[in-house]
C-alpha positions in Angstrom: -71.9 -11.9 -20.2 -69.8 -9.2 -19.6 -66.3 -9.3 -21.5 -64.4 -7.2 -19.6 -62.6 -9.8 -17.9 -61.2 -11.3 -21.5 -60.0 -7.9 -22.8 -58.3 -6.8 -19.6 -56.6 -10.5 -19.7 -55.6 -9.9 -23.5 -54.3 -7.2 -22.7 -52.8 -7.4 -19.2 -50.8 -10.1 -21.3 -47.1 -9.4 -21.8 -45.7 -10.6 -25.5 -42.8 -13.4 -24.8 -40.0 -11.0 -25.8 -40.8 -8.7 -23.3 -41.2 -10.6 -20.2 -37.9 -11.6 -19.9 -36.4 -8.0 -19.8 -38.8 -6.9 -17.1 -37.8 -9.6 -15.3 -34.4 -8.1 -16.0 -34.8 -4.6 -14.9 -36.5 -5.6 -11.5 -33.9 -7.9 -10.5 -31.1 -5.4 -11.9 -33.1 -2.5 -9.9 -33.4 -4.8 -6.9 -29.4 -5.7 -7.0 -28.6 -1.6 -7.0 -30.5 -1.1 -4.4 -29.0 -4.2 -2.3 -25.6 -3.4 -3.3 -25.9 1.0 -2.3 -27.5 -0.3 1.0 -24.3 -2.7 1.0 -22.2 -0.2 0.5 -23.5 2.9 2.3 -23.2 0.1 5.5 -19.7 0.0 4.9 -19.3 3.7 4.4 -20.7 4.0 7.8 -18.9 1.2 9.6 -15.7 2.7 7.9 -16.1 6.7 8.7 -16.7 4.7 12.8 -14.2 3.0 12.9 -11.8 5.6 11.5 -13.2 8.3 14.7 -12.8 5.6 17.0 -9.2 5.0 16.0 -9.1 9.3 16.4 -11.5 9.4 19.5 -8.6 6.6 20.8 -5.4 8.6 19.7 -6.9 11.9 21.1 -7.7 10.4 24.4 -4.4 8.9 24.5 -2.8 12.0 24.1 -5.5 14.8 26.5 -4.5 11.9 29.0 -0.8 11.6 28.8 -0.4 15.7 29.0 -2.5 16.0 31.8 -0.5 12.7 33.7 2.6 15.2 32.7 1.4 18.1 34.5 -0.3 16.0 37.6 3.8 15.0 37.8 5.1 17.7 37.7 2.7 18.8 40.8 3.9 15.5 42.4 7.5 16.2 42.2 7.0 19.6 43.6 4.8 19.1 46.2 7.6 16.3 47.4 10.2 18.9 47.2 8.7 21.5 49.2 7.2 18.7 51.7 10.5 17.9 52.3 11.9 20.6 54.1 12.1 21.1 57.5 11.8 24.9 57.4 10.5 26.0 54.1 12.0 29.7 53.4 11.4 32.0 50.2 14.7 31.2 49.0 13.6 27.3 49.0 10.5 27.9 47.3 12.6 29.9 44.8 15.4 27.5 44.5 12.6 24.7 44.1 10.8 26.0 41.0 13.2 27.0 39.1 13.6 24.5 36.9 9.8 25.0 35.6 9.5 26.4 32.1 6.3 27.7 30.5 7.2 26.1 27.1 6.9 22.6 29.2 4.3 23.7 31.1 2.0 24.9 27.7 -1.4 27.2 29.7 0.3 27.2 33.4 -0.6 30.7 34.9 1.9 29.8 37.7 2.3 28.0 40.8 0.8 29.3 44.3 1.9 28.3 47.7 -1.3 28.7 50.3 -1.2 28.4 53.8 -4.5 28.1 55.6 -4.5 30.2 58.9 -7.8 31.5 61.2 -8.4 35.1 61.5 -6.0 35.2 64.7 -3.5 33.5 63.4 -2.9 35.7 60.6 -0.9 38.4 62.5 1.8 35.4 63.1 1.1 34.0 59.5 2.2 38.0 58.1 5.4 37.5 60.6 6.4 34.3 59.1 6.0 34.5 55.4 6.2 38.9 54.9 9.1 39.6 57.1 9.3 43.5 57.2 6.0 44.3 56.3 2.7 45.0 58.3 0.1 42.0 59.0 -2.6 43.6 56.2 -0.1 42.2 53.6 -2.4 39.3 53.9 -5.6 40.8 52.8 -8.6 38.3 54.1 -11.7 38.1 52.1 -14.4 39.8 53.3 -17.2 37.4 52.2 -15.2 34.8 53.7 -15.3 36.0 56.8 -18.5 36.6 57.0 -19.5 33.2 56.0 -17.0 31.7 58.9 -14.9 30.5 56.3 -11.0 29.9 57.3 -8.6 31.7 55.5 -6.5 30.3 52.5 -3.4 32.8 51.5 -0.8 32.7 48.8 2.8 33.1 50.4 4.5 32.2 47.5 4.3 32.4 43.9 6.2 32.0 40.8 4.3 33.2 37.8 4.7 31.2 34.3 2.9 33.5 31.9 5.0 36.6 32.4 2.6 38.1 34.8 3.4 39.9 38.2 3.6 37.9 41.6 0.3 38.1 43.2 0.9 37.2 46.6 -1.8 37.8 50.0 -4.7 37.0 48.4 -7.7 34.7 49.9 -8.8 32.1 48.2 -11.1 30.8 50.7 -14.2 32.6 48.4 -13.3 30.4 45.3 -15.4 27.6 45.1 -13.8 25.3 42.7 -10.6 25.9 44.3 -11.8 25.9 47.8 -13.1 22.5 46.8 -10.2 21.1 45.6 -7.9 22.4 47.9 -10.0 20.0 50.4 -10.6 16.7 48.1 -6.9 16.8 47.5 -5.7 17.4 51.6 -8.9 14.5 52.2 -7.0 12.3 49.3 -3.6 12.9 49.7 -3.4 13.2 46.2 -3.3 16.3 43.7 -7.2 17.3 42.3 -8.3 19.0 39.7 -10.5 22.0 40.5 -13.9 22.6 38.2 -14.0 25.2 35.7 -14.3 28.7 36.6 -12.5 32.1 35.2 -9.0 32.6 37.0 -9.4 35.7 39.3 -6.4 37.2 38.0 -7.6 37.2 34.6 -10.8 38.4 35.5 -9.3 41.5 36.4 -6.7 41.9 34.4 -8.3 40.6 31.0 -11.1 41.6 28.6 -14.0 39.5 29.0 -13.5 38.4 25.4 -10.0 36.7 26.4 -10.7 35.2 29.0 -10.5 31.3 29.0 -12.1 28.5 30.9 -9.2 27.4 33.6 -8.9 25.2 36.6 -6.6 24.5 39.0 -4.6 21.8 40.4 -4.3 21.3 44.0 -2.0 19.1 45.8 -1.1 18.8 49.8 1.4 19.5 51.5 2.1 17.7 54.6 4.9 17.1 56.7 7.0 14.0 56.5 7.8 14.3 52.6 4.4 14.1 51.8 4.0 10.7 52.6 0.2 11.4 53.6 -0.2 10.8 57.0 2.2 14.1 58.1 0.3 17.4 59.8 -1.2 19.6 57.0 1.4 22.6 55.6 -0.8 23.4 52.7 -1.3 23.0 49.1 0.9 24.0 45.9 -2.1 25.4 43.4 -0.9 25.2 39.6 -3.3 28.0 37.6 -4.6 26.2 34.3 -6.1 28.0 31.5 -8.4 25.6 29.7 -7.8 26.1 25.5 -4.0 26.8 26.2 -3.3 23.9 28.0 -4.9 21.6 25.8 -4.4 24.0 22.5 -1.2 22.3 21.4 -2.2 18.5 22.5 -5.2 19.0 20.6 -3.7 20.1 17.5 -1.6 17.8 17.3 -3.6 14.7 17.9 -6.5 15.9 16.0 -4.2 16.4 12.5 -6.5 18.5 11.0 -9.0 15.6 10.5 -11.1 15.7 13.4 -13.2 18.1 15.7 -12.7 18.2 19.1 -13.9 19.3 22.5 -13.3 18.8 25.9 -16.0 19.6 28.8 -16.2 19.6 32.2 -18.8 17.1 34.1 -20.4 18.9 37.1 -23.8 16.7 38.1 -26.8 17.9 35.7 -24.1 20.7 34.2 -21.2 20.8 31.7 -18.5 23.6 31.0 -16.3 23.8 28.0 -13.2 23.7 29.5 -11.3 23.4 25.5 -12.0 22.7 22.3 -10.0 22.3 18.6 -10.4 24.3 16.6 -11.1 27.0 18.9 -15.1 28.6 19.4 -16.5 26.0 17.0 -19.6 25.2 17.9 -20.4 22.4 20.6 -20.4 19.1 19.8 -22.5 17.6 23.2 -25.6 16.3 20.7 -28.5 14.5 22.9 -29.5 12.0 21.2 -33.5 12.8 21.9 -32.8 16.1 19.8 -30.4 15.6 16.6 -29.8 18.9 15.3 -29.9 21.0 18.5 -25.8 21.7 18.2 -25.0 24.6 19.8 -27.8 24.7 21.7 -26.0 21.9 24.5 -23.6 24.3 25.5 -26.0 27.6 25.8 -28.4 25.4 28.5 -25.8 23.5 29.9 -27.4 20.3 30.1 -25.7 17.2 31.0 -26.1 13.6 29.5 -24.4 12.0 32.4 -24.7 11.2 36.0 -27.5 13.2 37.5 -29.7 12.3 34.1 -28.7 8.6 34.7 -29.1 8.2 38.4 -25.5 7.9 39.6 -22.2 9.9 40.1 -20.0 7.7 38.7 -19.8 7.8 34.5 -20.2 5.1 33.1 -21.3 3.0 29.0 -24.6 3.0 30.8 -24.6 7.0 30.2 -24.2 7.2 26.8 -27.4 5.5 25.5 -28.9 8.8 26.4 -26.3 11.1 23.9 -24.4 9.1 21.4 -25.6 9.6 18.2 -24.1 9.0 14.9 -20.9 10.9 13.9 -19.3 12.1 17.4 -17.7 10.0 19.5 -17.6 10.5 23.4 -14.9 8.8 26.0 -14.4 10.0 29.8 -11.0 11.2 30.3 -9.8 11.3 34.6 -7.7 13.9 34.5 -6.6 14.6 38.3 -9.8 12.7 39.9 -11.8 15.1 37.3 -13.6 13.5 34.9 -13.6 15.3 31.7 -16.1 14.0 29.0 -14.2 14.3 25.4 -16.5 14.4 22.4 -14.9 14.3 18.7 -16.7 14.9 15.5 -15.3 14.2 11.8 -14.0 17.4 10.0 -16.2 17.8 7.1 -15.3 15.9 4.0 -13.0 14.1 5.7 -14.3 10.5 7.7 -17.7 11.6 7.5 -19.5 9.5 3.6 -21.5 12.5 2.6 -23.2 9.6 0.4 -22.2 10.9 -3.0 -21.0 7.5 -4.0 -24.2 5.6 -2.7 -26.1 8.7 -5.2 -23.4 7.7 -8.0 -23.8 3.8 -7.5 -27.5 3.9 -7.2 -28.2 5.7 -10.4 -25.1 4.4 -12.9 -26.5 0.9 -11.0 -30.3 1.8 -12.0 -29.8 3.1 -15.7 -27.1 -0.5 -16.0 -30.7 -2.3 -15.2 -32.6 -0.2 -17.4 -30.0 -0.3 -20.2 -29.6 -4.3 -19.8 -32.8 -5.0 -19.9 -34.0 -3.2 -23.0 -30.9 -4.8 -24.6 -32.4 -8.0 -23.4 -35.8 -7.2 -24.7 -34.0 -6.3 -28.2 -31.8 -9.7 -28.1 -34.6 -11.9 -27.1 -36.9 -10.3 -29.9 -34.2 -11.2 -32.6 -33.6 -14.4 -30.8 -36.5 -16.5 -33.1 -35.5 -15.0 -36.4 -31.1 -15.6 -35.2 -32.3 -18.8 -34.5 -32.9 -20.0 -38.1 -29.3 -17.9 -39.2 -27.5 -20.0 -36.6 -28.4 -23.5 -38.1 -27.8 -22.4 -41.3 -24.8 -21.5 -40.7 -23.8 -24.1 -38.2 -24.8 -26.8 -41.5 -22.0 -24.5 -44.1 -19.8 -24.8 -41.1 -19.8 -28.4 -40.4 -19.5 -28.3 -44.7 -16.5 -26.1 -44.5 -15.0 -28.1 -41.5 -15.4 -31.1 -43.5 -13.7 -30.1 -46.2 -11.0 -28.6 -44.4 -10.1 -31.6 -42.3 -9.9 -33.5 -46.4 -7.6 -30.5 -47.0 -5.7 -31.2 -44.1 -5.0 -34.8 -44.2 -3.9 -34.3 -48.0 -2.1 -31.5 -46.9 -0.2 -34.3 -44.5 0.0 -36.5 -47.0 2.1 -34.4 -49.1 3.8 -33.4 -46.7 5.3 -36.7 -45.7 6.0 -37.4 -49.8 8.0 -34.4 -49.8 10.0 -34.8 -47.2 10.4 -38.5 -48.3 10.9 -37.2 -51.9 13.8 -35.3 -50.5 15.4 -37.2 -48.9 15.9 -39.4 -51.7 16.8 -36.8 -54.0 19.5 -35.8 -51.9 20.5 -39.3 -51.1 20.3 -40.0 -55.1 22.2 -36.7 -56.0 24.8 -37.5 -53.5 26.1 -40.0 -55.7 27.1 -38.1 -59.2 27.7 -35.6 -57.1 30.4 -37.9 -55.1 32.1 -38.6 -58.6 32.1 -35.0 -59.9 34.1 -34.4 -57.0 36.4 -37.5 -57.8 36.8 -36.5 -61.6 37.9 -33.0 -60.8 40.6 -34.4 -57.8 41.5 -36.2 -60.9 41.5 -33.7 -63.0 44.2 -31.5 -60.9 46.3 -34.5 -60.0 47.3 -35.3 -63.4 46.3 -32.2 -65.2 46.9 -29.0 -62.7 49.9 -28.6 -63.9 49.2 -28.1 -67.4 46.5 -25.7 -66.5 47.1 -22.0 -66.7 46.0 -19.3 -63.7 42.5 -19.5 -65.5 42.4 -22.8 -65.4 42.9 -23.4 -62.0 41.0 -20.9 -60.7 37.6 -22.7 -63.1 38.9 -25.3 -61.3 38.5 -24.1 -58.1 34.9 -22.7 -59.0 34.1 -26.0 -59.9 34.9 -27.9 -56.7 33.4 -24.6 -54.5 30.3 -25.4 -56.5 30.4 -29.2 -55.9 31.1 -28.9 -52.0 27.9 -26.1 -52.0 26.0 -28.8 -53.4 27.0 -31.2 -50.8 26.5 -29.2 -48.0 22.6 -28.1 -49.5 22.4 -31.6 -49.9 23.4 -32.8 -46.2 21.0 -29.6 -45.1 18.6 -31.5 -47.2 18.9 -35.2 -46.0 18.3 -33.8 -42.7 15.7 -31.4 -42.6 13.8 -34.5 -44.1 14.7 -36.7 -41.8 15.2 -34.7 -38.8 11.5 -35.8 -37.3 11.8 -39.3 -38.3 15.4 -40.8 -37.5 15.1 -42.7 -33.3 16.4 -40.6 -31.0 19.3 -42.7 -29.3 18.9 -40.6 -25.7 21.6 -41.0 -23.4 23.7 -38.7 -20.5 25.4 -36.0 -23.2 28.4 -33.5 -21.4 27.2 -30.5 -23.6 31.2 -29.0 -22.3 32.9 -31.7 -24.4 30.4 -31.5 -27.7 31.1 -27.7 -27.3 35.1 -27.7 -27.5 34.5 -30.5 -30.4 32.3 -28.0 -32.0 34.8 -24.7 -32.0 37.9 -27.1 -32.4 36.6 -28.0 -35.8 34.8 -24.7 -36.9 38.4 -23.1 -35.6 40.8 -24.9 -37.0 41.7 -23.3 -39.6 41.3 -19.7 -38.7 44.6 -17.7 -36.9 44.6 -18.5 -33.3 42.3 -16.3 -31.2 41.5 -16.9 -27.4 38.5 -14.5 -28.0 36.7 -16.0 -30.3 34.8 -18.0 -28.6 34.4 -18.3 -25.0 32.5 -20.8 -23.5 31.0 -20.8 -19.4 30.2 -23.8 -17.3 27.7 -26.5 -19.7 25.6 -29.3 -18.2 25.2 -32.7 -18.9 22.3 -33.2 -20.3 19.4 -36.3 -21.6 19.3 -36.4 -25.8 20.6 -37.7 -28.7 24.4 -36.9 -29.3 24.7 -36.4 -32.7 21.0 -34.4 -33.3 22.9 -32.2 -30.1 26.2 -31.5 -31.9 24.2 -30.7 -35.0 22.5 -28.0 -33.3 25.5 -26.2 -31.4 27.2 -26.6 -35.0 25.0 -25.0 -36.6 24.5 -22.2 -34.1 28.4 -21.9 -33.3 29.0 -21.8 -36.6 26.9 -19.1 -37.6 27.8 -17.5 -35.1 31.1 -17.4 -36.4 30.6 -17.2 -39.8 27.6 -14.3 -40.0 30.0 -11.4 -38.6 30.3 -7.8 -40.4 33.2 -7.3 -42.4 36.4 -6.5 -40.9 35.7 -7.3 -37.4 36.5 -10.9 -35.4 34.2 -12.9 -34.7 32.9 -12.8 -30.7 30.7 -16.0 -29.4 29.8 -17.1 -26.1 28.1 -20.3 -25.2 26.7 -20.7 -21.3 24.3 -21.9 -19.5 21.4 -20.8 -17.2 19.4 -23.2 -14.8 15.7 -23.5 -14.9 13.3 -24.9 -13.6 13.7 -28.1 -14.1 15.1 -27.2 -17.5 18.7 -25.9 -18.7 18.8 -23.2 -21.2 21.8 -23.1 -23.5 22.7 -19.5 -25.2 24.9 -18.6 -27.9 25.2 -14.7 -28.2 27.3 -13.1 -30.5 28.3 -9.8 -32.1 27.5 -10.6 -35.6 25.2 -8.4 -38.1 22.1 -9.2 -35.8 18.4 -9.8 -36.5 15.9 -7.6 -37.0 12.9 -8.1 -34.9 10.6 -8.3 -37.5 12.2 -11.3 -38.7 12.5 -13.5 -35.6 9.7 -15.3 -35.4 10.3 -17.0 -39.2 14.1 -17.3 -38.8 13.3 -20.9 -37.7 10.6 -21.7 -41.0 12.6 -23.5 -44.3 14.4 -22.1 -46.5 14.4 -18.9 -44.8 17.4 -16.2 -46.0 17.1 -12.6 -43.3 17.8 -9.2 -44.6 21.2 -8.8 -44.6 22.4 -12.3 -45.0 22.7 -12.5 -49.1 26.6 -12.0 -48.5 26.9 -15.3 -46.7 26.5 -18.8 -48.3 23.8 -21.1 -46.7 20.8 -23.6 -47.6 18.6 -21.7 -45.3 17.9 -25.2 -43.6 20.0 -24.5 -40.1 18.1 -23.4 -37.7 14.8 -25.4 -39.1 16.8 -28.2 -39.0 17.4 -27.0 -35.0 13.9 -26.5 -34.6 13.0 -29.9 -35.5 15.4 -31.6 -32.8 15.5 -29.1 -30.2 11.6 -29.9 -30.2 12.2 -33.6 -30.3 14.1 -33.7 -27.6 11.0 -31.5 -25.6 12.3 -28.3 -25.7 11.8 -24.6 -27.4 14.1 -22.3 -29.8 14.1 -18.5 -29.7 16.3 -15.9 -30.8 16.9 -12.9 -28.8 18.7 -9.5 -29.3 22.5 -8.9 -27.5 22.6 -5.7 -25.7 26.3 -6.1 -27.0 25.2 -6.3 -30.1 24.1 -9.1 -32.5 21.9 -12.0 -31.4 21.1 -15.0 -28.5 20.1 -17.8 -29.5 19.2 -19.8 -27.2 17.3 -22.9 -26.8 15.6 -25.3 -23.8 16.4 -28.9 -22.7 14.8 -30.8 -19.7 16.8 -31.7 -17.0 18.0 -35.5 -16.6 15.9 -37.5 -14.4 18.4 -38.4 -11.0 
């Protein structure tokens, strides 16, 4: 029996610690590929949506510009048709308002009159008085083909060239077709694209442009469409010049634009931006054929689709990614508008996809390696964790015992402080009484030094009494019952200010009090808080400076914030967190008497009322002590 399967099975099975990293690596690569695909599709959709918006804007700009020229032709034709007896002077007057800067790309406007060969002398006499009949030059090719003559009898140039009259336009196929269609339809019609005859005769081949004419029928009865035909008004348009400004403004440096005149199975470029760029007409079955479409003149449109009217069905044979095609109607003629993004503007280059793919793959491999290391170390770590957990539980138990003991000691200390303060007040009161008796009975017999010693003794007794009061209040602040009632803080502050300043010289600016609210709380405790804060604000003032204290309130979200601002010695920023601790004395307060318990008592009282207390820097110098109280129920 062969052992090969067993060997293969033994070596093929992954160790336990390696199976999870393999799963992580496969999942990471799968997620990376999924994210890359989604990101790529999102970039493509974003680029396509942006391109469609750009194409819509370009289409609207070109349509508006073309309609402006057509409206101009319609207005000029109506003015010409309204003349019962048109003269050269009338023509000049009608054309006087034309401006080359407003009709950018227009070469000129001509009045064309039809006539047969036998009527040529009469036409020459009517429009070129004093000249010979040969001032109107018939086209010999047109005569040979028996085509009716169509002469330019009046001309208004807009490109600075000399006026050209007397020319026969019968053999210029695009112009003749446009004139026939305009007369038949009774509205302005654009011709097929061709090179104007004046450009063929007067410009080098490199400077010639694809051009077209807009023909508008001139009839009697105000050009109503049913009057007697009189001729045509033609405006010659150079394609590149005509649309350069519009394309430049609409493209805004972000897209390339191309306009083509569609004529059956062929197309002819009318204009592009930037000028001379490669063709954007690329049949979908020939990707990468940019540049050949213009050379072969192949049209993606009506002839291939079997119809004469462009529609969305025709686009299926030539719509490719990265190029947006639209149909634009210009004076009855359909042009093909192609819009493509400039390089690195709206077309995604795939760099982000590559970065995400590479980064995601590396992250996946790193995670797999990390999972392998962690998995391999997990078993050994479990033992250490169990040991550490047991030690931690023992430590927690010890800490809980210590906390219980600390709470018990704290309660005992608070009780001792209260009892000590209460018991010490009796002998202190007796000492104070003896000092008063001594002063009353023996004061007259004391010299100056004796009076000084007696005053010091009484001051020491008073300071000790205040410290005992603070100690007793601190010890009982957490346990005394709250007698809640409605407290008018304005009245309380007025009483505190009166008590604190009754022995000082009158000063209306010493303490200013704003409008204070009515709150719910213990009147005595709240008075103690305000007395401590206002007393400190008055006391901790630099020598030689008058105290300036402001008491005000601000309404918050279901709370009131009471502020006591001073311009005193201030509190350094690094000491503000500990200023409310018991027996804390800040830097700079050594020159002032105090027990260090006042602010600690304030914090206990405010917290028992459900509020908070703090201190901030006063922009005008000094400090701003504040505390919050819940808004009383209504």
